[in-house]
C-alpha positions as CSV (number, residue, x, y, z in Angstrom):
1,M,-11.9,-22.2,21.4
2,K,-13.8,-25.4,21.6
3,K,-16.6,-23.7,23.7
4,V,-17.0,-21.0,21.0
5,L,-17.2,-23.7,18.3
6,Y,-19.8,-25.6,20.3
7,V,-21.9,-22.5,20.8
8,V,-21.7,-21.7,17.1
9,L,-22.7,-25.2,16.2
10,I,-25.7,-25.1,18.6
11,I,-26.9,-21.8,17.3
12,F,-26.5,-23.0,13.7
13,S,-28.4,-26.2,14.4
14,I,-31.3,-24.2,16.1
15,F,-31.6,-22.1,12.9
16,L,-31.6,-25.2,10.7
17,L,-34.2,-26.9,12.8
18,S,-36.5,-23.9,13.2
19,G,-36.4,-22.9,9.6
20,C,-39.0,-25.4,8.4
21,S,-41.7,-24.5,10.9
22,K,-43.9,-22.7,8.4
23,Y,-44.0,-25.7,6.0
24,E,-47.6,-26.5,5.1
25,E,-48.6,-29.7,3.3
26,L,-50.3,-28.9,0.0
27,N,-53.3,-31.2,0.8
28,N,-54.0,-29.0,3.9
29,L,-54.3,-25.8,1.9
30,A,-57.4,-24.4,0.4
31,I,-56.1,-22.3,-2.5
32,I,-58.6,-19.5,-3.3
33,S,-58.9,-18.3,-6.9
34,N,-61.8,-15.9,-6.8
35,I,-63.6,-13.9,-4.1
36,T,-67.0,-12.3,-4.4
37,I,-68.3,-9.7,-2.1
38,E,-71.8,-8.2,-2.0
39,Y,-73.8,-6.1,0.6
40,K,-77.5,-6.9,1.2
41,D,-79.7,-6.1,4.2
42,D,-76.8,-4.5,6.2
43,T,-74.8,-7.7,5.8
44,F,-71.6,-8.4,3.8
45,I,-71.7,-11.7,1.9
46,V,-68.4,-13.2,1.0
47,V,-67.9,-16.3,-1.2
48,M,-64.4,-17.8,-1.8
49,Q,-63.9,-20.2,-4.7
50,E,-61.3,-22.9,-3.8
51,I,-59.5,-24.3,-6.8
52,M,-59.0,-28.1,-6.6
53,P,-56.8,-29.5,-9.4
54,Q,-57.6,-33.1,-10.4
55,K,-54.9,-35.0,-12.2
56,K,-56.2,-36.8,-15.2
57,E,-54.3,-39.1,-17.7
58,N,-52.5,-36.4,-19.7
59,K,-53.9,-33.2,-18.2
60,V,-55.1,-31.4,-15.1
61,D,-58.7,-30.5,-14.7
62,Y,-60.1,-28.1,-12.1
63,D,-63.0,-28.6,-9.7
64,Y,-64.2,-25.8,-7.4
65,K,-65.5,-25.7,-3.9
66,Y,-67.3,-22.7,-2.5
67,H,-66.9,-21.3,1.1
68,S,-69.3,-18.6,2.1
69,S,-70.1,-16.4,5.1
70,S,-72.1,-13.4,5.9
71,N,-71.8,-10.8,8.7
72,K,-72.4,-7.2,9.4
73,S,-68.6,-6.7,9.4
74,L,-66.6,-7.7,6.3
75,N,-63.6,-8.5,8.5
76,K,-65.8,-11.0,10.5
77,A,-67.2,-12.5,7.3
78,F,-63.6,-13.2,6.1
79,S,-62.6,-14.5,9.5
80,N,-65.6,-16.9,9.7
81,I,-64.4,-18.6,6.5
82,I,-60.7,-18.6,7.4
83,D,-61.2,-19.7,11.0
84,H,-63.8,-22.4,10.4
85,S,-62.4,-24.1,7.3
86,P,-61.0,-27.6,7.8
87,K,-58.1,-26.6,5.6
88,K,-55.9,-23.5,5.9
89,I,-57.3,-20.8,3.6
90,Y,-54.5,-19.5,1.3
91,L,-55.3,-16.1,-0.3
92,R,-51.9,-15.3,-1.8
93,R,-53.0,-16.8,-5.1
94,V,-56.3,-15.0,-5.5
95,Q,-56.8,-14.1,-9.1
96,N,-60.0,-11.9,-8.9
97,V,-62.0,-10.0,-6.3
98,I,-65.5,-9.4,-7.8
99,I,-67.7,-7.0,-6.1
100,S,-71.4,-6.2,-6.5
101,Y,-72.3,-3.0,-8.3
102,K,-74.9,-2.2,-5.7
103,E,-73.3,-0.6,-2.7
104,R,-70.0,-0.8,-4.5
105,E,-68.4,2.2,-2.6
106,K,-69.3,0.7,0.8
107,I,-68.0,-2.7,-0.3
108,M,-64.8,-1.3,-1.7
109,K,-64.1,0.9,1.3
110,S,-64.6,-2.1,3.7
111,F,-62.5,-4.4,1.5
112,L,-59.6,-1.9,1.2
113,K,-59.6,-1.5,5.0
114,Y,-59.6,-5.3,5.4
115,N,-56.7,-5.5,3.0
116,E,-54.7,-2.8,4.6
117,E,-55.1,-4.5,8.0
118,K,-54.5,-8.2,6.9
119,K,-52.4,-7.9,3.8
120,N,-53.2,-11.6,3.0
121,I,-54.6,-11.2,-0.5
122,S,-52.4,-11.2,-3.6
123,K,-51.4,-7.6,-4.7
124,E,-51.7,-8.8,-8.3
125,A,-55.4,-9.8,-7.9
126,S,-57.8,-8.1,-10.4
127,V,-60.6,-6.2,-8.8
128,V,-63.8,-5.9,-10.8
129,A,-67.5,-4.9,-10.4
130,T,-70.5,-6.5,-11.9
131,K,-74.3,-5.8,-11.9
132,N,-75.0,-9.5,-12.5
133,N,-75.7,-12.1,-9.8
134,L,-72.4,-13.0,-8.3
135,D,-73.1,-16.7,-8.1
136,K,-74.1,-16.8,-11.8
137,F,-71.1,-14.7,-12.6
138,L,-68.6,-17.2,-11.2
139,K,-70.3,-20.1,-12.9
140,V,-70.3,-18.6,-16.4
141,N,-66.8,-19.8,-16.8
142,S,-65.2,-20.9,-13.6
143,D,-61.7,-21.1,-15.1
144,Y,-59.7,-18.8,-12.7
145,K,-57.8,-17.2,-15.6
146,Y,-60.9,-16.4,-17.6
147,I,-61.6,-12.9,-16.2
148,D,-57.9,-11.9,-16.9
149,S,-58.4,-12.9,-20.5
150,V,-61.6,-10.8,-20.7
151,L,-59.9,-7.7,-19.1
152,K,-56.7,-7.8,-21.2
153,N,-55.5,-4.1,-21.0
154,N,-58.3,-3.0,-18.7
155,K,-57.0,-4.9,-15.7
156,Q,-56.9,-3.0,-12.4
157,I,-54.9,-4.8,-9.7
158,L,-55.3,-4.6,-6.0
159,F,-51.9,-2.9,-5.5
160,T,-52.9,0.0,-7.7
161,I,-56.3,0.4,-6.2
162,A,-54.9,0.3,-2.6
163,N,-52.5,3.1,-3.5
164,S,-55.3,5.2,-5.0
165,Y,-57.3,4.6,-1.7
166,K,-54.3,5.7,0.5
167,K,-53.8,8.8,-1.6
168,K,-57.5,9.6,-1.5
169,R,-57.9,9.5,-5.2
170,K,-60.8,8.1,-7.2
171,I,-60.6,4.4,-7.8
172,K,-60.9,3.2,-11.4
173,L,-62.7,-0.2,-11.6
174,P,-63.7,-2.3,-14.6
175,L,-67.3,-3.2,-14.8
176,L,-68.0,-6.6,-16.3
177,K,-71.2,-8.1,-17.5
178,I,-72.7,-11.4,-18.8
179,N,-73.6,-11.3,-22.4
180,D,-74.9,-14.5,-24.1
181,K,-73.3,-16.8,-21.4
182,E,-70.0,-15.0,-21.8
183,I,-68.3,-12.4,-19.6
184,I,-67.4,-9.1,-21.4
185,F,-65.8,-5.8,-20.4
186,S,-68.5,-3.1,-20.3
187,K,-66.8,0.2,-19.1
188,F,-64.8,1.7,-16.3
189,I,-66.5,3.1,-13.2
190,Y,-65.0,5.5,-10.7
191,L,-65.4,5.2,-7.0
192,Q,-64.8,7.9,-4.4
193,V,-64.2,5.9,-1.1
C-alpha cells in the first residue's frame, strides 16, 4: 500500500512541477495589436504594431513599436519577425489585420493559408482592407480599439472569414479609408480566393 501511495505522490508532484513550464514573463512578451500586409514587387511586406502600455500617475498611456519584414513568402515574412524579435511575439491579442487593396486577393489567400497552418492570431481580430498607405493608416489614430469603433456593425472577424474560405465562398471585407485625418467605413468588397 505504501508503494502505491509513493507512486501516486511522485506522479502528482511531477504534474505540479511541470504545469508551470509555459509561464512567460509579461516583460518578455511583445503584444501585437495591429498587423498590416501589403504586396509590392513580388514581395509581401508585414508590419506588426507592438502595444507598450506606460503607467502614468492616474492612467495608462500607450506607446507603439513597429516590427517589419518582407519576403516573397508571407509565411517567411511572419517568421522573420517572430524568430528575430528580442521578445516573444504574442499574436493572440491582435485586434486588426489590415491589408492593402492592391493585390487584395493574393494577400488574403496567403494570409488565410498562413492562419490555417499556424492558428496563432486571434480569431476575433477584425480583417479590413484599405486603399490608403498602410503606414499612414496606422498612424491616423494608433489606439488599437479605434478601428473597431469605426466598424461598429460592419466588423468582419477572422473566424468568419476563415470559414468562408474553407467553404470556398466569397469573402466579405470592409473597405476603410482616411477622410480628413479620420478613418471611416467606405463599403464592403467581396473577394474570391
